[in-house]
N, C-alpha and C positions, 0 to 999 in steps of 0.2 A: 362770733364767739371769741372771748378772750382766752388767754392761756396763762398759767402760773408757772414761774421758774423759781425753784427753791433748793436749798441745800439741806440734806437730812443729817441730823446729828447722829454720831455713832452710839450715843447713849440711848438705850432702849426706851427709858421712861420719857425722855425728852422727845424721842422720835414718835412715840405714841401720841403725846400731847400735840405735837406739830401736825400729825396726820389728822387728828380730830379737828383742829382749827381749820386746816385746809378743806376738810370735808364740809364743815359748816359754812365756810365762805363760798365753796363751790355750789352748795345747795341754795344759799341765799342769792348768789349771782344768777343761777338758772331760773329761780322763781321770779326774779326781777325781769329777766328776759321774757318769760312766759306771760307775765302780767302786761308788759309793755307791748308785746306782739300778739296778744290774744285777739282773734278776729272779731270785729264789730259786726254783730248779726244784723244791725240796722243800717249798715253802710250802703250807700247808693251813689253810684258814679254819675247819676243823672242821664246817662246814655246807655241805651240798650240793656238796661238792668232787668233781671228776671224777677218773678214774684217773690216777695218776702213778707213775713208777718212779724210784728213786734208790738210791744206795749209801751213805746216811748211816749210818755206824757199823753196818752190817748187810750181811753177805754174803747175797745173794738165793739162792733155791732154784729148782731146775728138776726136772722129773720124770726119774727114773733108769730105772724099769721099771714095768710094770703086769702084774698076773696076773688072768686071768678064770676064772670057774667057772660052768658053766651047762649046761642041757639044751635041748631043743627048745621047752620051755615058756617062759612069761614069768617068768623068774627075777628076783629082786631082792635087794638088801641092805637091812638095817634099821639096824644100828649096829656100832660097832667099839670094842673096849677092849683094854688090854694088862695082863698080870699082872706080878708081882714078878720073874719069870724072863724077862721081855721077850718072852714069847709074845704073838702078836696073835690075838685072837678076833674073828671076823666072824660076826655073826648075820644070817641071810638065809633065803630061801625057794628051794628047788630042787624042781622037779617037784611042786609043791603040798605040799611037806613043809618044816617048819621045821628048819633045819640049823645046826650050829655048825662053822665052818671054822677051823682053827688053823694059823697060819703062823709061821715064824720070821722074823727081821728080814731075812733074805736073800730072802724071798719064796717059800721052799719050803713047800708044803702038807704039814704034819706028819700030820694026819688030819682027817677030817670025820665028823660024827656026826649022825644024824637025831634031833632033839629030840622031835618029836611030829608026827603026821599032822594036817594041817589039817582033815580031816574031823571029828576029835575036838575040835579047837580052832579053829573058824572065825574067832574073833576075832583070831587072830594073823596072819591073811592080810594085812590092810591096813597094819598098823604094829606095831612092837615096839621096845623100848628095853632096853639092856643095861648092867649095872653089876657091879663086882667088889669083893669084900671083902678083908680083910687075909689071909685064908686061901686066896685064889685061887678061892673059890667064886663062881659067876656067878648073878646074879638077872635074870630076864627078865620084863618086864611088857608086856602087850599088851591094850589095851581093858579087859576084865573078868577078866583072868587074871594071876596072879603065880606064877612057879616058880623054884625054886632048883636049880642044876645044878653038879656038881663040875667040876674042871678037865678031866676026861675026857669031859664031855658027858653024864654019867649024871644023870638027874633025881632029886633027893633028896626034894623035895616040891613040890606045887603047890596053889594055893588059887584058888578062884573068888571073885570080888569082885562079886557081883551088885548092880546098881543104880548102880555107879560107872562112869565113863569115865575111864581112866587113860592118861596120856601120859609123864610124867617119873618118873625113879627115880634115887636116889643112896644111898650108904652112908655113915653118919656114922662118927665115930672109935671108937664102941663096936660097930661092925658091925651097927647097927640099920638097917632099911630104911625110907627115906622115899619116899613116893609122892605125886604130885600129879596132878590132873585136874579133874573136875567131878562134881557131883551136882545134877541139876536146873539151876537158873540160878546155882549157887554154886560158887565155886572151892574145891577140896577138897585137904586134906593128910591123909595117914594115916601113922602110925608103927607098925612091927612089929619084933619082935625077930628074931634070925636063925633062929628056929624057925617063923616065920610067924605068931606070935601077935600080935594087934593090941594095941598099947599105948594109943593114942588116935587120934582123928580130929577134925579141926576144919574149919570152913568159913568162907569170907569171902563174906558175903551181898551181893547187889546187886539193883538193880531189873530188870536184864536179864541176858543171858548173861555168865558169868564162867568162865574156865577157866585152870588152870595147865598149862604145857607143859614146864617144866624147873625144876630145883632145884640150889642150891649150898649148901654147908655151910662156915661159917667156923671159926676156931680154937676158939671156945667152943661149938661144936655148935649154933649158931643156924642157923636154916633160912631161906634167901632164895629166893623164888619169883618167876618171871615167867610171862607168858602173854598173855591177852587179856581186856579188860573192855569191856562195853557199858553199864555202869552210868551213864556220863556222857553218854549219848546225848541230843542236843538234839532233842526231838520237833518243835519249831517250825521247825527247819532242813529237815525232810522229807528228810534225807539219812542214809545209813548210815555211822556213825562207830564206831570202836573205838580204845581207848587201850591202851598198854602199862603194865600194873601192875608194881610192885615191892613185895613184901610181906616183912617180916622177922618171924619167929616165934622164940621161944626154944625150947629143946630139949623143953619140955613142951607146945608147941603154942599158947602165948599170943602174940597179935599184939603186937609191939613198936611198929611203925610201918608205914605204907604211903604210897607216892607213885605218881603216874601221870605218864606222858609222852605228850603228844598229838602225833601226826604233823602235819606241815604239809599243807595241802590238796593233793591230787593233781590231775592235769590234768582229771579228770572232776568235780572239786569235792567229793571225799570226803576225810575225815581218818581214814584207816584204817591201823592198824598192829598188829603182834603180835610178841611175843618168843618165839623158838624155843629158844634156848639161853642159859645164864647161867653166869658164872664170876667169881671174885674174884682180885685180885692180892695181893701181899704187904702192901699198904697198905690192904686192905679196900675198895678201889674196886671197884665192880660193873660188869661189862661184859655187854652183851646183844647178841645178833644176831638178826635176824628180818626183818621186812618193814615198809616204810613208803613212801608216795609211789609205789607200784608198783615199788619198787626194793629190793634188799638193803640192810640197815641195820646199822651198828654204833652202839651207844649206851653211853655211860659215865655212871655216877652216882657222884659223890663223896659218901660218907657224912659226911665231916667238915663240908663247907660247903653241902651240898645242891645243888650245881651239876651241870649236864649238859653234855656235848658229844656231838656225833653226826656221822656221815658217811654219805652215800649212795653206793652203787656204781651209777653211772648206766646201768643197763640192766635190763631186766625180769628178775626172779628174786627169791630170798629167801635170807637167811643161814640156815644150818642148824646150824653148830657153831662153837665157838671154843676156843682154848687160850691159856695165858699161859706165857711162858718164865721163866727165872731172873732176867732183867733187867726183868721186867714189861712186855715187849713182847707184843702181842696178835696171834695168828694167827686170821684169820676165814676160814671156808669157806662158799661160797655157790653157788647155781645162778646162771647168768649167760647172758642172751640167749635167742634162739630160732632154731634148735634149741638147747637148753640145754647149756652146758658147765659144768665145775667150775672155779671160780676161787678161788685161795688168795692172801690178802692179809696182809701184815704191817704193823702199826701200832705206833708208839711209844705210850707211855701218856699222851701229850699229844694224841694224835689225828692225828699226822703219818703219812701213808702212806709206808712205806719201800720197798715193792716189791709187785708182784702177778704172778701166773703163772696161765695158763689151761691146762686140760687137757681134751681132747675131740676128737671127730672130726666127721663130717658129719651125724650124727644126734644124738638126745638122749643126753646122758651126765650124769646127775644125781648129785650128791653126797649122802651121808647122814650121814657122821660122819668124825672124824679123831682121831688120837692123836699126841702130841708126845713123842718121846724126848729131843730136844734142839732147840736153835734151828737145827740143821743136819740134822735128820732128822725128817720128818713123813710119816705114812701116812694116806692118804685112802681111804675106802671109798665105793662108790657103785654105781649100776646103769648099764650101758652098752648102747646100741643100735648103736654104731658098730663095736665090736670084739666080735663075738658069734658063738657057735656055733649059735644058734637065733634066737629073737625078741628076747630081752633076757637079759643075763648079769650076775652079780655081778662087780665089779672092785675090785681093791686096787692103789693107785698109791703108789709111794714117791717123795718129793721129797728131793733132796740138794743140796749146795752147788754154786753156779754162780759161781765166783770172779770171772770176767771179765764177768759180767752180759750174756752173749750169748744167754740163753734156752736154753742147752744145759748140762746138769749136767756137772761135772768128770768124773764117772764115765763118762758117754756120750762126752765128748770124748776120753777116754783109751782107751776100749774099743770104741766103735762108729764114731765119725767120724774119729778120729785127728787131731783139730785141737788147737790150742794152748789149754789151759784158762786161760792167763794173758793171752791176746790175743783180744779179742772179734771181731776181723776177721783170721783167720789168713792169708788170701791178700791182705790189704791193698788190696782194690779198692773199699772204701767201703760194703760191706754186711756187717752182723754175721752171724756164723756161724749163729745160730739162725734168722734170716730166710731165709738161703740154704737151710737144711735143711727148714724147716717151711712156708715160703710159696712160695719160687721154685723149689725142687727143684734148685738148682744145687750145684756142688761147692765146699764151703767151703775146700778146700785149693788151689783153682785159680781164678785170677781171670778166666780165659776158658774157661768150661766146654765150649763147643762148638767151640773152636779156629777161630773165624772172624776172629781178630785184633781183635775188639771185646771190651772187658771186660764182664763181667756187669753191672756198674753202668751202663755206657753203654748197653747194650742195653735194660735195664729202664727207666731214668730219662731217657735222652736220645733214643734212636731208637725205643723201644717195640717192639723186636724180641724174638724168643724166645731167651733166653740158652742154651737147651738144643738149639737147632737152628741150624746154620751157614747155612741158607738158609730163613728164616722163611716166605716166601710160596710155597715149593715150585716155584720157576721155574728151578731148577738153577743159579742165580747166588748166590754167597755174599753174605751181608749186607754184608760189608766191600766187596766189589767193586761192589755196587749203589750204596753210599753214596759211595765215594771214586773209583771208576773210571768207572762208567757214569752216575752221578747219577740213578739210578732209585729208585723207592720200594721198600724192602726188605720192606714189608708188603703189597705188591700185585703180583701176578705179571704184571699188564698195566698198566703205569704210565700209558700214554696212553689207555687205554680203547678201543683199536681192534680188540679181539678177537684180537690176536696177543700171545703171551707175550713178555716182555722178552728171554728167552733166544732165542726163534725170530727176533725182530727183529734181534738182534745177530749171531747165528751162522749163521742160515739165509737170511734175506732181506736182511740188511745194511741194514735200515731204521733210522730213529731211534726208539728205544723211548720217547722223551719227546715225540714228535710224532704226532698222530693221522693226519696226512697228510704224509708225509715230503717229497714233491716239491711240495707246495702246489698241486696241480692240481685241488683240489676233491673228490677221491675218496679215501676212506680207504685206508690200506695194505691192509687186509683185503679190501676190495672190488676193488682193483686186482689182487690176487693170485688170489683165488678166484672172482670174478665176471667181471671184465673181462679177465683174463689179460694185464694190462699191467704194465709195469715201475713199481713204486711209487717208484723212485728217479729216474725220467725224466719230466719234466713233459710231454714231447711224445709219450710212448709210447701214449697213449690216443687212438683215432680221434675220439672225441667232443671231446677237447681240441683236435685239429687243426681239426675243423669249427668249433668255437666260436671258436678263435683266428683261423681264416681269415675267418669272418663278421665278427668284430670288426675285423680288419685292413681288410677291404673297406669296412666302414662308416666306419672312421676316415679312409681315403683319400678316399672320396666326400665325407665331411663337409669335409675340408680343401679339396678341389677346389671344392666348392660355395661355401665361404666365400671362397676365393681368387677365383673367377669373379665372385662377387657384388661383392667389393671392386673387381675390375678394371672392372666396368661402372660402378660409382659413380665411380671415378677418371676414366673416359672422359667421363662426363657432366659432371663438374666441369670437365674441361679444355675441353670445348666451350663451356660457359657462360663460362668465363674469357676465351676468345678472342673470343666474341661481344661481350662487354662492352668488351673492349680496342679492337676495331675498329668 
């Protein structure tokens, strides 16, 4: 802050004008400081930042609909992909069988097909990954098995890959299949042609466990892999550490370079991280999502200058998938919290978080993958325990535009809630529509849901009453009347704690609902009515009160007389002494 030094003229008129000028300059100076120093709500340090929401050059999304598919068994999804005709393929397990569910973009299930019984292929039970080639053929990898399926779900061929543990799959520009995983302690890459014939395999060796989890292909058909490495374990630390590797191979499987990123120490003193998914933007920047510091992670590696930036989503979980839009913004999908929800976050390519949205219920709702049709249309697949026909179901969720950023998609505002998609607080009472619908269960089109003359905002944030009940405490008095007419507590049906409800005191016994003992006779209103059968509004109605009052009165009179008599004797003696001395 700057300071002003001035001399004040003795002339009062000039002095007044000078003070006015100084005041105006002071106001302008402070307003400038406020503008220059006003906090940027969209600022992100790229490190350890917490969740933020903004509308910086980006319309946020919100869920439009979800579709579930399941049996009474523990069903689950594995992965999701889309073909050139915009069909959505969901790979999952239903009733202990591997199935392929095909949806259109409206969420209609076109058909489902059983790929294989898990009795014949037990390795597919725990996990599987899906990829699609230019001819809309699907390739499914799970542990030690690879299969090719046409767009109708018919298995064209399958290969057992004994000795390997496989996690990631992608298709290059020649429709060759690239797999990653591990063999022993080594990170593994395998390349096959579209007939399933192996072209080459290569490993990245290390001292301890190394494993590839996902693969990306650049414009030159170079292969970029991420996963987990324990090769840089510090034995002298006596702690379990794991780093995130990034390896680049050419199309022949020759290693071009590799780097590792080390997680910061977590609260338990471990530096443990891994990459679950990898993707490239148009500038060949590499983005990875996974796990670090016990939280979901997004990590960016710039191939040009070798720099990193990263961000943590500060709640337990892990990143499972990511996509890049045409403007090189990044969409990250992660599990979030406990019980886990699915969280979708959009970042700029500089690491600024643009918005985030959470989908889930009261139980675990874990995400597994997503596809991006455009920056305004995202589909997420996962497994839900909150919205299920049995124990756990497959779920497909669509996210669409949320123009007014009120956490309700425009689609649902227009078709489900009939709110204004261009005004995030349709009823203008101070609570955005999404919070009214999802958190408070109030009517977003009506600022006083329960018609008690108190706005929903005032009930929630000022009086802490229930905005859905016009008499929160169930005492038959409306919240408004309790607050403004009777001055009683609308959250407590017996404000003064005398075992009589406020309603009974006001309309039946005519006692004061704010006073435990209306007539101040030492007996509660309840005791006077139900035990002593006396009038709680009349101090003298209780015989005990009469007795006590009488005794007190007699005592007071005796005391006064005693004092007066004692004083009289003293005066008499003083008079005699005075007369004796005088004569």
